[in-house]
C-alpha positions as a printed NumPy array, in Angstrom:
array([[ 46.04 ,  99.095,  97.213],
       [ 46.017, 101.808,  99.619],
       [ 42.753, 104.297, 100.396],
       [ 42.801, 107.71 , 102.374],
       [ 39.002, 108.257, 103.813],
       [ 38.195, 111.198, 105.807],
       [ 35.426, 110.915, 109.   ],
       [ 33.959, 114.583, 109.149],
       [ 32.566, 114.697, 112.781],
       [ 31.269, 117.27 , 114.625],
       [ 34.704, 118.376, 116.526],
       [ 37.272, 117.308, 113.749],
       [ 38.489, 115.635, 111.098],
       [ 39.724, 111.708, 110.655],
       [ 42.316, 110.868, 107.724],
       [ 42.442, 108.063, 107.67 ],
       [ 45.07 , 105.255, 105.508],
       [ 43.651, 101.759, 104.887],
       [ 45.318,  98.754, 102.718],
       [ 43.168,  97.119, 100.907],
       [ 44.136,  93.251,  99.614],
       [ 41.87 ,  90.096, 101.234],
       [ 40.877,  92.456, 103.668],
       [ 40.808,  95.854, 105.214],
       [ 43.604,  97.106, 106.925],
       [ 43.718,  99.895, 108.992],
       [ 47.576, 101.728, 108.718],
       [ 47.207, 104.949, 110.617],
       [ 45.111, 107.82 , 110.999],
       [ 45.742, 111.876, 111.969],
       [ 43.78 , 114.839, 113.271],
       [ 45.593, 117.982, 112.792],
       [ 43.084, 120.047, 114.572],
       [ 39.416, 120.79 , 116.037],
       [ 36.931, 122.756, 114.386],
       [ 36.13 , 125.799, 115.115],
       [ 32.095, 125.781, 116.05 ],
       [ 30.263, 128.721, 116.252],
       [ 27.195, 129.212, 118.453],
       [ 24.838, 131.948, 117.864],
       [ 21.718, 132.848, 120.142],
       [ 21.428, 129.25 , 121.767],
       [ 20.274, 127.903, 118.602],
       [ 22.347, 128.647, 115.85 ],
       [ 25.956, 125.749, 115.584],
       [ 28.136, 126.978, 112.675],
       [ 31.223, 126.477, 111.138],
       [ 33.861, 126.923, 108.321],
       [ 34.083, 125.093, 105.072],
       [ 37.866, 126.787, 104.762],
       [ 38.404, 125.098, 108.069],
       [ 37.086, 121.712, 106.861],
       [ 39.014, 122.286, 103.951],
       [ 42.071, 123.363, 105.137],
       [ 42.074, 120.054, 107.766],
       [ 41.187, 117.92 , 104.667],
       [ 44.687, 118.943, 103.163],
       [ 46.895, 119.258, 106.106],
       [ 46.212, 115.87 , 107.471],
       [ 46.665, 114.158, 104.054],
       [ 49.822, 115.521, 103.539],
       [ 50.457, 114.42 , 107.174],
       [ 48.97 , 110.928, 107.003],
       [ 51.117, 110.047, 104.064],
       [ 54.092, 111.798, 105.892],
       [ 54.197, 109.462, 108.913],
       [ 53.578, 106.479, 107.317],
       [ 56.076, 106.401, 104.146],
       [ 53.413, 106.217, 101.951],
       [ 53.666, 108.058,  98.209],
       [ 50.793, 109.586,  96.769],
       [ 51.28 , 107.496,  93.996],
       [ 50.365, 104.585,  95.897],
       [ 46.739, 106.008,  97.002],
       [ 44.361, 104.546,  94.644],
       [ 40.931, 106.488,  96.059],
       [ 39.73 , 108.138,  98.596],
       [ 36.271, 108.63 ,  99.949],
       [ 34.46 , 110.644, 102.672],
       [ 32.067, 109.676, 106.415],
       [ 30.234, 112.741, 106.794],
       [ 27.875, 114.383, 109.498],
       [ 24.259, 114.296, 108.139],
       [ 21.983, 117.274, 107.808],
       [ 24.585, 120.085, 107.551],
       [ 23.584, 122.916, 105.175],
       [ 25.805, 123.942, 102.973],
       [ 24.78 , 126.723, 100.406],
       [ 27.278, 127.325,  97.733],
       [ 27.104, 129.62 ,  94.927],
       [ 27.787, 129.198,  91.327],
       [ 31.731, 128.782,  91.875],
       [ 31.417, 126.476,  94.448],
       [ 32.234, 129.381,  97.309],
       [ 29.912, 128.824, 100.661],
       [ 27.325, 131.96 , 100.756],
       [ 27.422, 131.535, 104.427],
       [ 28.965, 129.225, 107.06 ],
       [ 27.711, 125.977, 107.091],
       [ 24.925, 125.03 , 109.312],
       [ 25.65 , 122.184, 111.202],
       [ 23.336, 119.497, 112.256],
       [ 23.063, 120.953, 115.923],
       [ 21.998, 123.93 , 114.775],
       [ 17.959, 124.501, 115.783],
       [ 17.678, 128.418, 114.623],
       [ 14.63 , 127.121, 112.321],
       [ 12.296, 125.911, 114.339],
       [  9.39 , 128.606, 113.5  ],
       [ 10.241, 127.492, 109.569],
       [  9.276, 124.038, 110.669],
       [  6.231, 124.905, 113.371],
       [  5.052, 127.29 , 110.63 ],
       [  4.334, 124.231, 108.478],
       [  3.357, 121.532, 110.57 ],
       [  1.959, 122.878, 113.921],
       [ -1.628, 123.549, 112.969],
       [ -4.964, 121.725, 111.864],
       [ -5.83 , 118.153, 112.965],
       [ -2.339, 116.736, 114.059],
       [ -0.607, 113.566, 114.896],
       [  2.162, 112.842, 117.251],
       [  1.519, 116.889, 116.921],
       [  2.295, 117.383, 113.055],
       [ -0.152, 118.177, 110.655],
       [ -1.812, 114.714, 109.804],
       [ -2.392, 115.39 , 105.939],
       [  1.014, 117.181, 105.937],
       [  2.771, 114.353, 107.759],
       [  0.956, 111.322, 105.269],
       [  2.133, 113.518, 102.309],
       [  5.585, 113.475, 103.435],
       [  5.684, 109.647, 104.267],
       [  3.977, 108.661, 100.765],
       [  6.545, 110.836,  99.01 ],
       [  9.529, 110.656, 100.57 ],
       [  9.552, 108.086, 103.104],
       [ 10.915, 111.006, 105.342],
       [  9.233, 113.795, 107.481],
       [ 11.601, 116.944, 108.416],
       [ 10.623, 117.311, 112.397],
       [ 12.327, 119.638, 113.961],
       [ 14.444, 122.705, 113.357],
       [ 17.642, 120.4  , 112.689],
       [ 16.091, 119.685, 109.565],
       [ 18.377, 120.818, 106.248],
       [ 15.183, 121.709, 104.919],
       [ 14.032, 124.094, 107.133],
       [ 17.511, 125.993, 107.452],
       [ 17.124, 126.54 , 103.936],
       [ 13.839, 128.11 , 104.342],
       [ 15.453, 130.311, 107.317],
       [ 18.304, 131.362, 105.469],
       [ 15.525, 132.119, 102.699],
       [ 13.41 , 133.921, 105.154],
       [ 16.193, 135.977, 106.966],
       [ 19.321, 136.4  , 104.636],
       [ 17.903, 137.279, 101.34 ],
       [ 20.718, 139.06 , 100.081],
       [ 22.929, 135.775, 100.663],
       [ 20.135, 133.462,  99.767],
       [ 19.653, 135.067,  96.225],
       [ 23.673, 134.474,  95.435],
       [ 22.464, 130.28 ,  95.832],
       [ 23.289, 127.839,  93.005],
       [ 23.382, 124.766,  95.099],
       [ 21.963, 123.198,  98.118],
       [ 24.378, 120.263,  99.584],
       [ 25.091, 118.749, 102.933],
       [ 28.972, 118.432, 104.355],
       [ 30.431, 115.469, 102.969],
       [ 28.611, 116.444,  99.461],
       [ 30.748, 119.944,  99.557],
       [ 33.94 , 118.175, 100.062],
       [ 32.73 , 116.107,  96.71 ],
       [ 32.675, 119.104,  95.072],
       [ 36.318, 120.163,  96.319],
       [ 38.18 , 117.611,  95.403],
       [ 36.16 , 116.859,  92.328],
       [ 34.823, 119.915,  90.798],
       [ 31.341, 118.164,  90.202],
       [ 27.849, 119.219,  92.274],
       [ 26.432, 116.181,  93.478],
       [ 24.602, 114.94 ,  96.571],
       [ 24.758, 110.901,  97.896],
       [ 21.267, 109.088,  97.537],
       [ 21.606, 109.177, 101.812],
       [ 22.011, 112.662, 101.843],
       [ 19.055, 113.272,  99.802],
       [ 17.082, 110.838, 101.605],
       [ 18.093, 112.681, 105.014],
       [ 16.95 , 116.246, 103.348],
       [ 13.169, 114.793, 103.267],
       [ 13.686, 114.861,  99.157],
       [ 14.377, 111.955,  98.116],
       [ 11.504, 110.574,  96.022],
       [ 10.569, 106.796,  97.53 ],
       [  7.694, 105.895,  95.911],
       [  7.986, 102.199,  94.451],
       [  9.315, 102.572,  91.049],
       [ 10.375, 106.218,  91.286],
       [ 13.924, 107.973,  92.16 ],
       [ 15.535, 111.008,  92.058],
       [ 14.297, 114.399,  93.584],
       [ 10.489, 114.22 ,  94.83 ],
       [  9.366, 117.302,  92.179],
       [  6.123, 117.148,  94.113],
       [  7.936, 117.608,  97.603],
       [ 10.189, 119.957,  96.676],
       [  7.372, 121.832,  95.367],
       [  5.425, 121.609,  99.029],
       [  8.129, 123.013, 100.961],
       [  9.257, 125.87 ,  98.588],
       [ 12.345, 124.389,  97.481],
       [ 13.954, 125.471,  94.114],
       [ 14.812, 122.53 ,  92.043],
       [ 18.061, 124.302,  90.347],
       [ 18.998, 124.262,  93.646],
       [ 19.056, 120.455,  93.762],
       [ 22.042, 118.74 ,  92.013],
       [ 22.605, 115.252,  90.869],
       [ 22.169, 112.281,  92.836],
       [ 24.397, 109.449,  93.051],
       [ 25.527, 106.409,  95.224],
       [ 27.391, 105.804,  97.644],
       [ 29.801, 103.603,  95.923],
       [ 29.91 , 105.892,  92.778],
       [ 33.409, 107.261,  91.461],
       [ 32.077, 110.439,  91.394],
       [ 34.883, 112.156,  89.581],
       [ 38.51 , 112.192,  89.785],
       [ 40.93 , 114.969,  92.361],
       [ 41.415, 118.206,  90.038],
       [ 44.691, 119.619,  89.693],
       [ 43.996, 122.137,  92.128],
       [ 42.501, 119.914,  94.776],
       [ 45.847, 117.861,  94.116],
       [ 47.979, 120.176,  94.898],
       [ 46.487, 121.472,  98.012],
       [ 45.926, 117.423,  99.498],
       [ 49.565, 116.193,  98.078],
       [ 47.561, 113.564,  95.857],
       [ 47.811, 112.856,  92.449],
       [ 45.716, 114.394,  90.069],
       [ 43.189, 111.924,  88.762],
       [ 42.702, 110.032,  92.199],
       [ 39.221, 108.397,  91.918],
       [ 37.052, 110.028,  94.327],
       [ 34.21 , 107.254,  95.599],
       [ 30.907, 109.1  ,  97.174],
       [ 31.087, 107.393, 100.222],
       [ 28.062, 108.708, 102.545],
       [ 26.854, 109.833, 105.583],
       [ 28.024, 108.771, 108.903],
       [ 24.619, 106.555, 109.905],
       [ 25.633, 103.681, 107.526],
       [ 29.073, 104.604, 107.387],
       [ 29.57 , 103.722, 111.279],
       [ 27.372, 100.52 , 110.866],
       [ 29.476,  99.131, 107.767],
       [ 33.357, 100.132, 109.738],
       [ 31.824,  98.214, 112.892],
       [ 31.102,  95.028, 110.223],
       [ 27.537,  95.352, 110.929],
       [ 25.853,  94.125, 107.109],
       [ 23.322,  91.558, 108.047],
       [ 19.47 ,  91.715, 108.787],
       [ 18.744,  92.681, 112.202],
       [ 22.566,  93.58 , 113.729],
       [ 22.852,  96.84 , 116.05 ],
       [ 25.247,  99.243, 116.821],
       [ 25.948, 102.038, 119.169],
       [ 27.718, 104.632, 118.597],
       [ 29.093, 107.296, 121.178],
       [ 31.205, 110.203, 119.784],
       [ 30.683, 114.119, 120.421],
       [ 26.823, 112.939, 119.274],
       [ 25.699, 109.258, 119.874],
       [ 23.479, 106.857, 118.227],
       [ 21.806, 103.426, 117.917],
       [ 21.058, 101.374, 114.506],
       [ 19.976,  98.586, 113.499],
       [ 20.102,  97.25 , 110.087],
       [ 16.614,  96.467, 108.477],
       [ 15.711,  95.638, 105.054],
       [ 13.298,  98.095, 104.223],
       [ 12.299, 101.855, 104.68 ],
       [ 10.152, 102.462, 107.626],
       [  9.357, 105.464, 109.863],
       [  7.949, 105.813, 113.296],
       [  6.718, 109.159, 114.193],
       [  5.965, 107.91 , 118.01 ],
       [  9.338, 107.635, 118.306],
       [ 11.137, 109.763, 115.812],
       [ 12.999, 107.479, 113.67 ],
       [ 13.688, 106.31 , 110.133],
       [ 15.246, 104.208, 108.815],
       [ 17.924, 105.561, 106.459],
       [ 19.158, 104.678, 103.144],
       [ 22.671, 103.135, 102.886],
       [ 25.036, 102.021, 100.507],
       [ 23.764,  98.726,  99.81 ],
       [ 19.792,  98.905,  98.215],
       [ 18.888,  95.709, 100.017],
       [ 19.618,  97.148, 103.246],
       [ 18.309, 100.285, 105.388],
       [ 19.192, 101.061, 109.25 ],
       [ 16.561, 102.032, 111.813],
       [ 18.216, 104.82 , 113.622],
       [ 17.999, 106.947, 116.779],
       [ 20.248, 109.635, 118.1  ],
       [ 21.442, 111.542, 121.079],
       [ 22.66 , 115.109, 120.059],
       [ 24.739, 115.268, 123.089],
       [ 26.521, 112.092, 123.942],
       [ 30.4  , 112.148, 124.08 ],
       [ 30.012, 115.827, 124.631],
       [ 28.424, 115.529, 127.545],
       [ 31.708, 113.736, 128.57 ],
       [ 34.052, 116.278, 127.526],
       [ 31.985, 118.969, 129.57 ],
       [ 32.079, 116.971, 132.732],
       [ 35.9  , 116.275, 131.857],
       [ 36.985, 119.716, 131.364],
       [ 34.338, 121.121, 134.414],
       [ 36.517, 118.632, 136.939],
       [ 39.83 , 119.867, 135.211],
       [ 39.014, 123.44 , 136.098],
       [ 38.624, 122.286, 140.078],
       [ 42.034, 122.062, 140.326],
       [ 43.444, 123.755, 136.753],
       [ 44.453, 119.927, 136.116],
       [ 43.451, 118.225, 132.461],
       [ 42.373, 115.023, 133.493],
       [ 43.072, 112.325, 130.66 ],
       [ 40.787, 109.533, 129.453],
       [ 42.813, 106.956, 131.964],
       [ 42.642, 109.101, 134.502],
       [ 38.745, 109.669, 134.038],
       [ 38.828, 105.698, 133.951],
       [ 39.887, 105.436, 136.834],
       [ 37.698, 108.132, 138.591],
       [ 34.641, 106.274, 137.077],
       [ 35.446, 102.946, 138.108],
       [ 36.151, 104.272, 141.808],
       [ 32.357, 105.468, 141.924],
       [ 29.687, 102.665, 142.907],
       [ 26.675, 102.417, 140.814],
       [ 24.614, 105.181, 140.681],
       [ 26.978, 107.329, 141.353],
       [ 26.03 , 107.84 , 145.218],
       [ 22.49 , 109.28 , 143.967],
       [ 23.605, 111.72 , 141.112],
       [ 21.444, 111.409, 138.299],
       [ 22.066, 113.295, 135.172],
       [ 20.046, 113.636, 131.718],
       [ 22.095, 113.824, 128.685],
       [ 20.237, 116.796, 126.633],
       [ 22.963, 119.637, 126.175],
       [ 21.45 , 120.572, 122.595],
       [ 17.651, 118.892, 123.191],
       [ 16.826, 116.185, 122.068],
       [ 15.822, 114.335, 119.248],
       [ 14.567, 110.919, 119.899],
       [ 12.508, 109.213, 120.695],
       [ 11.14 , 112.627, 120.779],
       [ 11.68 , 116.021, 119.611],
       [ 12.095, 118.74 , 121.9  ],
       [ 15.   , 121.464, 121.082],
       [ 14.086, 123.572, 124.319],
       [ 15.239, 120.616, 126.506],
       [ 18.176, 120.399, 128.644],
       [ 20.035, 118.722, 130.818],
       [ 19.49 , 117.92 , 134.051],
       [ 21.937, 117.002, 137.221],
       [ 20.512, 115.96 , 140.666],
       [ 21.38 , 114.483, 143.992],
       [ 24.394, 116.391, 144.686],
       [ 25.404, 116.366, 147.869],
       [ 28.434, 116.768, 149.969],
       [ 29.942, 113.559, 149.367],
       [ 29.649, 114.253, 145.589],
       [ 33.133, 113.209, 144.159],
       [ 34.738, 113.998, 140.367],
       [ 34.101, 109.95 , 139.813],
       [ 30.466, 110.391, 140.503],
       [ 29.878, 113.346, 138.048],
       [ 31.761, 111.314, 135.739],
       [ 29.814, 108.11 , 136.191],
       [ 26.565, 109.99 , 136.257],
       [ 27.132, 111.201, 132.655],
       [ 28.64 , 108.147, 131.74 ],
       [ 25.426, 106.413, 133.346],
       [ 22.791, 109.081, 131.649],
       [ 24.337, 108.585, 128.373],
       [ 24.183, 104.765, 128.656],
       [ 20.49 , 105.219, 130.273],
       [ 19.237, 107.392, 126.903],
       [ 20.856, 104.359, 124.653],
       [ 19.104, 101.707, 126.55 ],
       [ 15.931, 103.708, 125.937],
       [ 16.64 , 103.776, 122.014],
       [ 17.248,  99.863, 122.238],
       [ 13.981,  99.636, 123.66 ],
       [ 11.968, 102.127, 121.408],
       [ 13.925,  99.804, 118.371],
       [ 12.727,  96.487, 119.882],
       [  9.2  ,  97.462, 119.733],
       [  9.599,  98.192, 116.246],
       [ 11.757,  95.634, 115.086],
       [ 14.07 ,  92.508, 116.046],
       [ 17.7  ,  93.77 , 117.251],
       [ 20.741,  91.612, 118.28 ],
       [ 21.264,  90.452, 121.747],
       [ 25.246,  91.382, 121.254],
       [ 25.682,  94.943, 120.092],
       [ 28.532,  96.471, 118.771],
       [ 29.692,  99.294, 120.368],
       [ 32.053, 102.084, 119.   ],
       [ 33.062, 105.766, 118.983],
       [ 35.699, 107.769, 120.808],
       [ 34.261, 106.618, 124.147],
       [ 34.479, 102.597, 123.468],
       [ 38.206, 102.931, 124.069],
       [ 36.997, 103.525, 127.875],
       [ 36.935,  99.781, 129.069],
       [ 34.463, 101.156, 132.18 ],
       [ 32.453, 102.635, 129.9  ],
       [ 31.622,  99.372, 127.847],
       [ 30.999,  97.72 , 130.953],
       [ 28.524, 100.411, 132.062],
       [ 26.988, 100.091, 128.773],
       [ 26.491,  96.487, 129.344],
       [ 25.507,  96.447, 132.777],
       [ 22.729,  99.277, 131.797],
       [ 21.27 ,  97.485, 128.395],
       [ 21.698,  94.116, 129.77 ],
       [ 23.205,  93.044, 126.507],
       [ 26.673,  91.718, 125.71 ],
       [ 28.99 ,  94.454, 124.089],
       [ 31.585,  93.732, 121.794],
       [ 34.443,  96.848, 120.589],
       [ 35.91 ,  96.682, 117.076],
       [ 39.534,  97.549, 116.908],
       [ 39.998, 101.216, 116.056],
       [ 36.652, 102.057, 117.483],
       [ 37.087, 105.995, 116.618],
       [ 37.865, 105.306, 113.212],
       [ 34.984, 103.104, 112.043],
       [ 33.08 , 105.898, 109.933],
       [ 36.868, 106.45 , 107.835],
       [ 36.446, 102.251, 107.929],
       [ 33.414, 101.933, 106.701],
       [ 33.991, 104.561, 104.092],
       [ 36.819, 102.611, 102.995],
       [ 34.871,  99.422, 102.569],
       [ 32.339, 101.347, 100.369],
       [ 35.243, 103.053,  98.17 ],
       [ 36.928,  99.384,  97.709],
       [ 33.484,  98.197,  96.646],
       [ 33.16 , 101.339,  94.358],
       [ 36.415,  99.631,  92.935],
       [ 35.616,  96.141,  92.765],
       [ 37.73 ,  95.356,  95.066],
       [ 35.037,  93.899,  97.655],
       [ 31.43 ,  93.048,  98.496],
       [ 29.27 ,  93.932, 100.622],
       [ 29.248,  90.138, 101.698],
       [ 32.678,  90.448, 102.666],
       [ 32.831,  93.177, 104.78 ],
       [ 31.362,  91.511, 107.746],
       [ 34.234,  88.765, 108.309],
       [ 36.365,  91.569, 108.184],
       [ 36.155,  93.416, 111.246],
       [ 37.896,  92.021, 113.884],
       [ 36.325,  92.548, 117.403],
       [ 38.624,  93.339, 120.222],
       [ 36.814,  92.807, 123.701],
       [ 34.069,  91.415, 124.831],
       [ 31.546,  92.4  , 128.028],
       [ 29.063,  90.605, 129.723],
       [ 26.28 ,  92.215, 131.982],
       [ 27.216,  91.835, 135.628],
       [ 23.985,  90.726, 137.158],
       [ 24.472,  92.456, 140.486],
       [ 24.875,  95.924, 138.845],
       [ 22.422,  95.41 , 136.168],
       [ 19.53 ,  95.239, 138.984],
       [ 20.846,  98.384, 140.135],
       [ 20.652,  99.775, 137.124],
       [ 17.151,  98.659, 136.403],
       [ 15.613, 100.51 , 138.997],
       [ 17.884, 103.496, 138.199],
       [ 16.473, 103.567, 134.915],
       [ 12.961, 104.183, 135.918],
       [ 13.885, 106.9  , 137.979],
       [ 16.082, 108.592, 134.913],
       [ 12.706, 107.666, 132.703],
       [ 10.533, 110.017, 135.353],
       [ 13.416, 112.732, 135.795],
       [ 12.758, 113.255, 131.847],
       [  9.251, 113.08 , 132.033],
       [  8.95 , 116.229, 134.717],
       [ 12.242, 118.065, 132.768],
       [  9.701, 118.056, 129.622],
       [  6.742, 119.166, 131.825],
       [  9.303, 121.998, 133.144],
       [ 10.162, 123.096, 129.752],
       [  6.431, 123.852, 128.562],
       [  5.731, 125.356, 131.296]])
């Protein structure tokens, strides 16, 4: 049985072909183009639903053509998508404005107007904090939260807001485009801080929708990740090159899909992901939220498992910036292999160069939309390799910080599975092991784990697989153990990194 699944990332959409027999067999993947991302006023970050859909259609046709698969062999499709986007559509499913991605922070005022007064705990109004935790187990902290972006449109674009019929996330929008049905996956509803999580309750929280001023008519039906939402419509089938009536399984957000695609489906298993953004997640058995480290256990497709999650907004994006920057120095296009070679030649510590990876602010372990990256220790001897290595080390220092925060709240695994585009770079894996002190495992096809997770969830929804099967199906390709000498060097540099972040935060606050 063949499945096509899609990973809707911040930079591009990956279409993946998998074969489900007695395992999950990766067949191939295709990417047709990158997203056009518009940045407005330093905080607004928008993309295009038309471009999303065009990428879906073109990549599907190209995928089938490249791997010689006919449309009638595809028995289902599903999605792994970025979370915390805000997609507002009218009754005909047309977007009333461009979608605001998870990087969009223009709604800081709406967030602060709600939380920034009265008696506070962790900088938030204590009574409103407890009310949110009681009803939804999720506190919408920061202007990037979907409900504040919804409120921003209501406050600043009333004519457009008057056209809104449904309030969706990125993956939910594509479920509509393929089936004609408006729904939200449960993890999407949960991350919107509107899912009623009280014992014995489910669905939308009517109480919190009223408190936040959300029109409940804008909230569609909630579905589970393994549900067959519907079947591909005739219009979508023609545009995608698939068969009308092909089942569409809901899938879900990248938090759960990435962990599942890594095979981390057992308690206390930890995943680090480094794509455009980065994350650390650990499988736990109940919803928990820690306001002191800005982490929450996110719902996923298995009701028995949650994912304690911390995010680095710009992880691989920082590396892409550095890669592009060194290319501008001599009008060259540096490949990943060339970058890896330069990094390998630079010594641990990058000759004193220290980088903090906050190019679009920080979410965890503290929330600050104004802090930005810093690069210190530049000298006349600084090389391209030093710059690239310092950026990678800065990313890894932040991952270590998130790991240590999680380790204080729950058990994390000694061996960590690492995935995402940068997991393809061997030196990155070794630096991650040396910085964190953990053994690092990489899985086969690490850049496609989100789509592979969606394939596993689709197979479960179609009755072809069980959650307990997934861990044994994911193949480990490489293992990296910490170099004791380098780890000792990084222990000292890590303290400097934390001190640098602390001083930068003071500068931002003035």
